[in-house]
PyMOL Python script that loads the backbone (N, CA, C, O; Angstrom):
from pymol import cmd

cmd.read_pdbstr("""\
ATOM      1  N   MET A   1      51.375 -17.310  41.455  1.00  0.00           N
ATOM      2  CA  MET A   1      51.234 -18.049  40.367  1.00  0.00           C
ATOM      3  C   MET A   1      51.923 -17.962  38.890  1.00  0.00           C
ATOM      4  O   MET A   1      51.523 -17.403  37.868  1.00  0.00           O
ATOM      5  N   LYS A   2      52.963 -18.628  39.117  1.00  0.00           N
ATOM      6  CA  LYS A   2      53.299 -18.356  37.746  1.00  0.00           C
ATOM      7  C   LYS A   2      52.796 -18.826  36.308  1.00  0.00           C
ATOM      8  O   LYS A   2      53.106 -19.909  35.809  1.00  0.00           O
ATOM      9  N   LYS A   3      52.113 -18.025  35.805  1.00  0.00           N
ATOM     10  CA  LYS A   3      51.305 -18.213  34.210  1.00  0.00           C
ATOM     11  C   LYS A   3      52.117 -18.796  33.038  1.00  0.00           C
ATOM     12  O   LYS A   3      53.082 -18.240  32.514  1.00  0.00           O
ATOM     13  N   THR A   4      51.589 -20.013  32.689  1.00  0.00           N
ATOM     14  CA  THR A   4      52.471 -20.615  31.721  1.00  0.00           C
ATOM     15  C   THR A   4      51.451 -20.695  30.416  1.00  0.00           C
ATOM     16  O   THR A   4      50.258 -20.390  30.405  1.00  0.00           O
ATOM     17  N   TYR A   5      52.297 -21.216  29.265  1.00  0.00           N
ATOM     18  CA  TYR A   5      51.496 -20.619  28.009  1.00  0.00           C
ATOM     19  C   TYR A   5      52.477 -21.396  27.296  1.00  0.00           C
ATOM     20  O   TYR A   5      53.704 -21.363  27.380  1.00  0.00           O
ATOM     21  N   ASN A   6      51.240 -22.552  26.124  1.00  0.00           N
ATOM     22  CA  ASN A   6      51.308 -23.506  25.225  1.00  0.00           C
ATOM     23  C   ASN A   6      52.593 -23.094  24.207  1.00  0.00           C
ATOM     24  O   ASN A   6      52.295 -22.517  23.162  1.00  0.00           O
ATOM     25  N   THR A   7      54.226 -23.416  24.529  1.00  0.00           N
ATOM     26  CA  THR A   7      54.821 -23.218  23.989  1.00  0.00           C
ATOM     27  C   THR A   7      54.734 -23.658  22.040  1.00  0.00           C
ATOM     28  O   THR A   7      55.468 -23.076  21.241  1.00  0.00           O
ATOM     29  N   GLY A   8      53.996 -24.447  21.721  1.00  0.00           N
ATOM     30  CA  GLY A   8      53.791 -24.980  20.518  1.00  0.00           C
ATOM     31  C   GLY A   8      53.241 -23.337  19.563  1.00  0.00           C
ATOM     32  O   GLY A   8      53.482 -23.006  18.402  1.00  0.00           O
ATOM     33  N   VAL A   9      52.423 -22.588  20.691  1.00  0.00           N
ATOM     34  CA  VAL A   9      51.530 -21.605  19.654  1.00  0.00           C
ATOM     35  C   VAL A   9      52.206 -20.841  20.255  1.00  0.00           C
ATOM     36  O   VAL A   9      51.485 -19.873  20.497  1.00  0.00           O
ATOM     37  N   LEU A  10      53.506 -20.632  20.789  1.00  0.00           N
ATOM     38  CA  LEU A  10      54.219 -19.427  21.249  1.00  0.00           C
ATOM     39  C   LEU A  10      55.332 -19.712  20.250  1.00  0.00           C
ATOM     40  O   LEU A  10      55.778 -18.626  19.878  1.00  0.00           O
ATOM     41  N   LYS A  11      56.035 -20.837  19.596  1.00  0.00           N
ATOM     42  CA  LYS A  11      56.971 -20.755  18.447  1.00  0.00           C
ATOM     43  C   LYS A  11      56.115 -20.330  16.965  1.00  0.00           C
ATOM     44  O   LYS A  11      56.828 -20.027  16.009  1.00  0.00           O
ATOM     45  N   VAL A  12      54.459 -20.305  16.758  1.00  0.00           N
ATOM     46  CA  VAL A  12      54.322 -20.398  15.569  1.00  0.00           C
ATOM     47  C   VAL A  12      53.826 -19.071  15.850  1.00  0.00           C
ATOM     48  O   VAL A  12      52.993 -18.812  14.982  1.00  0.00           O
ATOM     49  N   LEU A  13      53.974 -17.912  16.826  1.00  0.00           N
ATOM     50  CA  LEU A  13      53.507 -16.720  16.815  1.00  0.00           C
ATOM     51  C   LEU A  13      55.265 -16.029  16.637  1.00  0.00           C
ATOM     52  O   LEU A  13      55.443 -14.977  16.023  1.00  0.00           O
ATOM     53  N   ALA A  14      56.400 -16.790  17.254  1.00  0.00           N
ATOM     54  CA  ALA A  14      57.635 -16.314  17.146  1.00  0.00           C
ATOM     55  C   ALA A  14      57.513 -16.092  15.915  1.00  0.00           C
ATOM     56  O   ALA A  14      57.420 -14.887  15.681  1.00  0.00           O
ATOM     57  N   CYS A  15      57.472 -16.754  15.008  1.00  0.00           N
ATOM     58  CA  CYS A  15      57.655 -17.637  13.583  1.00  0.00           C
ATOM     59  C   CYS A  15      57.398 -16.031  12.545  1.00  0.00           C
ATOM     60  O   CYS A  15      58.074 -15.218  11.914  1.00  0.00           O
ATOM     61  N   LYS A  16      55.998 -16.293  12.902  1.00  0.00           N
ATOM     62  CA  LYS A  16      55.220 -15.511  12.218  1.00  0.00           C
ATOM     63  C   LYS A  16      55.638 -13.310  12.695  1.00  0.00           C
ATOM     64  O   LYS A  16      55.601 -12.296  11.997  1.00  0.00           O
ATOM     65  N   TYR A  17      55.865 -13.484  13.703  1.00  0.00           N
ATOM     66  CA  TYR A  17      56.252 -12.097  14.163  1.00  0.00           C
ATOM     67  C   TYR A  17      57.427 -11.726  13.804  1.00  0.00           C
ATOM     68  O   TYR A  17      57.744 -10.539  13.738  1.00  0.00           O
ATOM     69  N   LYS A  18      58.472 -13.020  13.438  1.00  0.00           N
ATOM     70  CA  LYS A  18      60.381 -12.749  13.556  1.00  0.00           C
ATOM     71  C   LYS A  18      60.615 -11.997  14.883  1.00  0.00           C
ATOM     72  O   LYS A  18      61.153 -10.900  15.038  1.00  0.00           O
ATOM     73  N   VAL A  19      60.154 -12.729  15.692  1.00  0.00           N
ATOM     74  CA  VAL A  19      60.908 -12.456  17.134  1.00  0.00           C
ATOM     75  C   VAL A  19      61.037 -13.700  18.130  1.00  0.00           C
ATOM     76  O   VAL A  19      60.820 -14.848  17.744  1.00  0.00           O
ATOM     77  N   THR A  20      61.313 -13.464  19.110  1.00  0.00           N
ATOM     78  CA  THR A  20      61.784 -14.449  20.418  1.00  0.00           C
ATOM     79  C   THR A  20      60.088 -15.404  21.001  1.00  0.00           C
ATOM     80  O   THR A  20      59.040 -14.761  21.059  1.00  0.00           O
ATOM     81  N   PRO A  21      60.108 -16.224  21.197  1.00  0.00           N
ATOM     82  CA  PRO A  21      59.114 -16.919  22.232  1.00  0.00           C
ATOM     83  C   PRO A  21      59.084 -15.947  23.216  1.00  0.00           C
ATOM     84  O   PRO A  21      58.015 -15.405  23.498  1.00  0.00           O
ATOM     85  N   ARG A  22      60.188 -15.634  23.816  1.00  0.00           N
ATOM     86  CA  ARG A  22      60.423 -14.981  25.248  1.00  0.00           C
ATOM     87  C   ARG A  22      59.816 -13.673  25.034  1.00  0.00           C
ATOM     88  O   ARG A  22      58.905 -13.245  25.742  1.00  0.00           O
ATOM     89  N   TYR A  23      60.307 -13.065  24.089  1.00  0.00           N
ATOM     90  CA  TYR A  23      59.052 -11.374  23.392  1.00  0.00           C
ATOM     91  C   TYR A  23      57.946 -11.628  23.727  1.00  0.00           C
ATOM     92  O   TYR A  23      57.313 -10.885  24.476  1.00  0.00           O
ATOM     93  N   ILE A  24      57.490 -12.703  23.257  1.00  0.00           N
ATOM     94  CA  ILE A  24      55.658 -13.085  22.891  1.00  0.00           C
ATOM     95  C   ILE A  24      55.390 -13.010  24.038  1.00  0.00           C
ATOM     96  O   ILE A  24      54.603 -12.147  24.428  1.00  0.00           O
ATOM     97  N   ARG A  25      56.209 -14.253  25.227  1.00  0.00           N
ATOM     98  CA  ARG A  25      55.593 -14.243  26.398  1.00  0.00           C
ATOM     99  C   ARG A  25      55.582 -12.511  27.193  1.00  0.00           C
ATOM    100  O   ARG A  25      54.654 -11.941  27.766  1.00  0.00           O
ATOM    101  N   TYR A  26      56.624 -12.167  26.999  1.00  0.00           N
ATOM    102  CA  TYR A  26      56.659 -10.755  27.728  1.00  0.00           C
ATOM    103  C   TYR A  26      55.517  -9.906  27.198  1.00  0.00           C
ATOM    104  O   TYR A  26      54.793  -9.463  28.090  1.00  0.00           O
ATOM    105  N   CYS A  27      55.102  -9.493  25.640  1.00  0.00           N
ATOM    106  CA  CYS A  27      53.902  -9.266  25.257  1.00  0.00           C
ATOM    107  C   CYS A  27      52.258  -9.783  25.589  1.00  0.00           C
ATOM    108  O   CYS A  27      51.221  -9.134  25.454  1.00  0.00           O
ATOM    109  N   LEU A  28      52.479 -11.416  26.146  1.00  0.00           N
ATOM    110  CA  LEU A  28      51.550 -11.581  26.900  1.00  0.00           C
ATOM    111  C   LEU A  28      50.927 -11.343  28.408  1.00  0.00           C
ATOM    112  O   LEU A  28      49.828 -11.328  28.963  1.00  0.00           O
ATOM    113  N   ASN A  29      52.058 -11.199  28.662  1.00  0.00           N
ATOM    114  CA  ASN A  29      52.358 -10.166  30.730  1.00  0.00           C
ATOM    115  C   ASN A  29      52.192  -9.027  30.438  1.00  0.00           C
ATOM    116  O   ASN A  29      52.232  -8.224  31.370  1.00  0.00           O
ATOM    117  N   GLY A  30      51.927  -8.473  28.966  1.00  0.00           N
ATOM    118  CA  GLY A  30      52.170  -7.242  29.266  1.00  0.00           C
ATOM    119  C   GLY A  30      53.351  -6.453  29.807  1.00  0.00           C
ATOM    120  O   GLY A  30      53.126  -5.386  30.378  1.00  0.00           O
ATOM    121  N   ASP A  31      54.582  -6.899  29.670  1.00  0.00           N
ATOM    122  CA  ASP A  31      55.543  -6.373  30.050  1.00  0.00           C
ATOM    123  C   ASP A  31      56.373  -5.834  28.747  1.00  0.00           C
ATOM    124  O   ASP A  31      57.537  -5.607  29.074  1.00  0.00           O
ATOM    125  N   ARG A  32      56.181  -5.630  27.711  1.00  0.00           N
ATOM    126  CA  ARG A  32      56.403  -5.113  26.142  1.00  0.00           C
ATOM    127  C   ARG A  32      54.648  -4.680  25.544  1.00  0.00           C
ATOM    128  O   ARG A  32      53.590  -5.307  25.484  1.00  0.00           O
ATOM    129  N   THR A  33      55.066  -3.350  25.199  1.00  0.00           N
ATOM    130  CA  THR A  33      53.772  -3.103  24.322  1.00  0.00           C
ATOM    131  C   THR A  33      54.112  -2.697  23.173  1.00  0.00           C
ATOM    132  O   THR A  33      54.414  -1.503  23.150  1.00  0.00           O
ATOM    133  N   PRO A  34      54.192  -3.369  21.976  1.00  0.00           N
ATOM    134  CA  PRO A  34      54.674  -3.044  21.280  1.00  0.00           C
ATOM    135  C   PRO A  34      53.175  -2.974  20.315  1.00  0.00           C
ATOM    136  O   PRO A  34      52.130  -3.375  20.827  1.00  0.00           O
ATOM    137  N   ILE A  35      53.189  -2.549  19.205  1.00  0.00           N
ATOM    138  CA  ILE A  35      52.272  -1.399  18.270  1.00  0.00           C
ATOM    139  C   ILE A  35      50.549  -2.932  18.202  1.00  0.00           C
ATOM    140  O   ILE A  35      49.340  -2.821  18.409  1.00  0.00           O
ATOM    141  N   TYR A  36      51.449  -4.108  17.811  1.00  0.00           N
ATOM    142  CA  TYR A  36      50.255  -5.306  17.647  1.00  0.00           C
ATOM    143  C   TYR A  36      50.380  -6.071  18.823  1.00  0.00           C
ATOM    144  O   TYR A  36      50.554  -7.277  18.645  1.00  0.00           O
ATOM    145  N   ALA A  37      50.333  -5.660  19.985  1.00  0.00           N
ATOM    146  CA  ALA A  37      50.503  -6.401  21.252  1.00  0.00           C
ATOM    147  C   ALA A  37      48.670  -6.791  21.436  1.00  0.00           C
ATOM    148  O   ALA A  37      48.279  -7.558  22.316  1.00  0.00           O
ATOM    149  N   ASP A  38      47.922  -6.252  20.655  1.00  0.00           N
ATOM    150  CA  ASP A  38      46.627  -6.319  21.521  1.00  0.00           C
ATOM    151  C   ASP A  38      46.322  -7.349  20.612  1.00  0.00           C
ATOM    152  O   ASP A  38      45.515  -8.141  21.097  1.00  0.00           O
ATOM    153  N   GLU A  39      46.824  -7.731  19.005  1.00  0.00           N
ATOM    154  CA  GLU A  39      46.173  -8.195  17.776  1.00  0.00           C
ATOM    155  C   GLU A  39      47.302 -10.120  18.538  1.00  0.00           C
ATOM    156  O   GLU A  39      46.876 -11.157  19.046  1.00  0.00           O
ATOM    157  N   LEU A  40      48.275  -9.789  18.296  1.00  0.00           N
ATOM    158  CA  LEU A  40      49.187 -10.852  19.671  1.00  0.00           C
ATOM    159  C   LEU A  40      48.101 -11.761  20.217  1.00  0.00           C
ATOM    160  O   LEU A  40      47.606 -12.800  19.779  1.00  0.00           O
ATOM    161  N   ILE A  41      47.850 -10.916  21.505  1.00  0.00           N
ATOM    162  CA  ILE A  41      47.122 -11.474  22.309  1.00  0.00           C
ATOM    163  C   ILE A  41      45.918 -11.968  21.583  1.00  0.00           C
ATOM    164  O   ILE A  41      45.616 -13.155  21.709  1.00  0.00           O
ATOM    165  N   ALA A  42      45.464 -11.470  21.113  1.00  0.00           N
ATOM    166  CA  ALA A  42      44.121 -12.077  20.362  1.00  0.00           C
ATOM    167  C   ALA A  42      44.422 -13.184  19.461  1.00  0.00           C
ATOM    168  O   ALA A  42      43.827 -14.241  19.671  1.00  0.00           O
ATOM    169  N   GLU A  43      44.964 -13.140  18.825  1.00  0.00           N
ATOM    170  CA  GLU A  43      45.719 -14.369  17.704  1.00  0.00           C
ATOM    171  C   GLU A  43      46.095 -15.798  18.635  1.00  0.00           C
ATOM    172  O   GLU A  43      45.560 -16.866  18.337  1.00  0.00           O
ATOM    173  N   TYR A  44      47.249 -15.674  19.998  1.00  0.00           N
ATOM    174  CA  TYR A  44      47.441 -16.602  20.970  1.00  0.00           C
ATOM    175  C   TYR A  44      46.230 -16.608  21.286  1.00  0.00           C
ATOM    176  O   TYR A  44      45.850 -16.793  20.130  1.00  0.00           O
ATOM    177  N   ASN A  45      45.008 -16.553  22.029  1.00  0.00           N
ATOM    178  CA  ASN A  45      43.996 -17.112  22.399  1.00  0.00           C
ATOM    179  C   ASN A  45      43.357 -17.971  21.248  1.00  0.00           C
ATOM    180  O   ASN A  45      42.952 -19.124  21.395  1.00  0.00           O
ATOM    181  N   GLN A  46      43.330 -17.364  20.269  1.00  0.00           N
ATOM    182  CA  GLN A  46      42.497 -17.882  18.944  1.00  0.00           C
ATOM    183  C   GLN A  46      43.181 -19.276  19.082  1.00  0.00           C
ATOM    184  O   GLN A  46      42.614 -20.222  19.631  1.00  0.00           O
ATOM    185  N   LYS A  47      44.487 -19.349  18.527  1.00  0.00           N
ATOM    186  CA  LYS A  47      45.378 -20.328  18.634  1.00  0.00           C
ATOM    187  C   LYS A  47      45.253 -21.313  19.817  1.00  0.00           C
ATOM    188  O   LYS A  47      44.841 -22.416  19.456  1.00  0.00           O
ATOM    189  N   LEU A  48      45.422 -21.236  20.707  1.00  0.00           N
ATOM    190  CA  LEU A  48      45.485 -21.807  21.591  1.00  0.00           C
ATOM    191  C   LEU A  48      44.166 -22.596  21.489  1.00  0.00           C
ATOM    192  O   LEU A  48      44.084 -23.812  21.318  1.00  0.00           O
ATOM    193  N   GLU A  49      43.088 -21.679  21.625  1.00  0.00           N
ATOM    194  CA  GLU A  49      41.580 -22.447  21.735  1.00  0.00           C
ATOM    195  C   GLU A  49      41.550 -23.506  20.363  1.00  0.00           C
ATOM    196  O   GLU A  49      40.931 -24.560  20.510  1.00  0.00           O
ATOM    197  N   GLN A  50      41.855 -23.380  19.751  1.00  0.00           N
ATOM    198  CA  GLN A  50      42.439 -24.493  18.497  1.00  0.00           C
ATOM    199  C   GLN A  50      42.828 -25.771  18.525  1.00  0.00           C
ATOM    200  O   GLN A  50      42.205 -26.729  18.069  1.00  0.00           O
ATOM    201  N   VAL A  51      44.304 -25.781  19.294  1.00  0.00           N
ATOM    202  CA  VAL A  51      44.713 -26.148  19.765  1.00  0.00           C
ATOM    203  C   VAL A  51      43.589 -27.221  21.143  1.00  0.00           C
ATOM    204  O   VAL A  51      43.067 -28.333  21.220  1.00  0.00           O
ATOM    205  N   GLU A  52      43.694 -26.317  21.748  1.00  0.00           N
ATOM    206  CA  GLU A  52      42.377 -27.369  22.611  1.00  0.00           C
ATOM    207  C   GLU A  52      41.230 -28.048  22.161  1.00  0.00           C
ATOM    208  O   GLU A  52      40.747 -29.070  22.650  1.00  0.00           O
ATOM    209  N   LYS A  53      40.947 -27.595  21.479  1.00  0.00           N
ATOM    210  CA  LYS A  53      39.619 -28.342  20.801  1.00  0.00           C
ATOM    211  C   LYS A  53      40.039 -29.252  20.072  1.00  0.00           C
ATOM    212  O   LYS A  53      39.459 -30.335  20.002  1.00  0.00           O
ATOM    213  N   ALA A  54      41.395 -28.897  19.233  1.00  0.00           N
ATOM    214  CA  ALA A  54      42.115 -30.461  18.637  1.00  0.00           C
ATOM    215  C   ALA A  54      42.430 -31.472  19.671  1.00  0.00           C
ATOM    216  O   ALA A  54      42.436 -32.677  19.422  1.00  0.00           O
ATOM    217  N   LEU A  55      42.614 -31.118  20.491  1.00  0.00           N
ATOM    218  CA  LEU A  55      42.860 -32.190  22.079  1.00  0.00           C
ATOM    219  C   LEU A  55      42.378 -32.708  22.268  1.00  0.00           C
ATOM    220  O   LEU A  55      42.783 -33.836  22.547  1.00  0.00           O
ATOM    221  N   ASN A  56      40.392 -32.235  22.318  1.00  0.00           N
ATOM    222  CA  ASN A  56      39.744 -33.084  23.433  1.00  0.00           C
ATOM    223  C   ASN A  56      38.534 -33.212  22.174  1.00  0.00           C
ATOM    224  O   ASN A  56      37.352 -32.899  22.316  1.00  0.00           O
ATOM    225  N   SER A  57      39.018 -33.629  21.212  1.00  0.00           N
ATOM    226  CA  SER A  57      37.660 -33.852  19.680  1.00  0.00           C
ATOM    227  C   SER A  57      37.883 -35.234  19.925  1.00  0.00           C
ATOM    228  O   SER A  57      37.178 -36.012  19.282  1.00  0.00           O
ATOM    229  N   ASP A  58      38.603 -35.640  20.611  1.00  0.00           N
ATOM    230  CA  ASP A  58      38.522 -36.991  20.945  1.00  0.00           C
ATOM    231  C   ASP A  58      37.392 -37.463  22.007  1.00  0.00           C
ATOM    232  O   ASP A  58      36.734 -38.413  21.584  1.00  0.00           O
ATOM    233  N   LYS A  59      37.083 -37.071  23.102  1.00  0.00           N
ATOM    234  CA  LYS A  59      36.506 -36.830  23.799  1.00  0.00           C
ATOM    235  C   LYS A  59      34.797 -37.073  23.653  1.00  0.00           C
ATOM    236  O   LYS A  59      34.046 -36.754  24.575  1.00  0.00           O
TER     237      LYS A  59
END
""", "prot")
cmd.dss("prot")
cmd.show_as("cartoon", "prot")
cmd.util.cbc("prot")
cmd.orient("prot")
């Protein structure tokens, strides 16, 4: 099954790290392992949690 990622979060991280959203996806999949990969994965999960929390705050 294909893993999907939040494109908004990908774009934010891509701008921050000055790479493409595709490269961020590669890092999240484990296809690329730069020095900052662990930091990037943790930051993606943190931002995704914030987005989901904001979207679900109305319920």
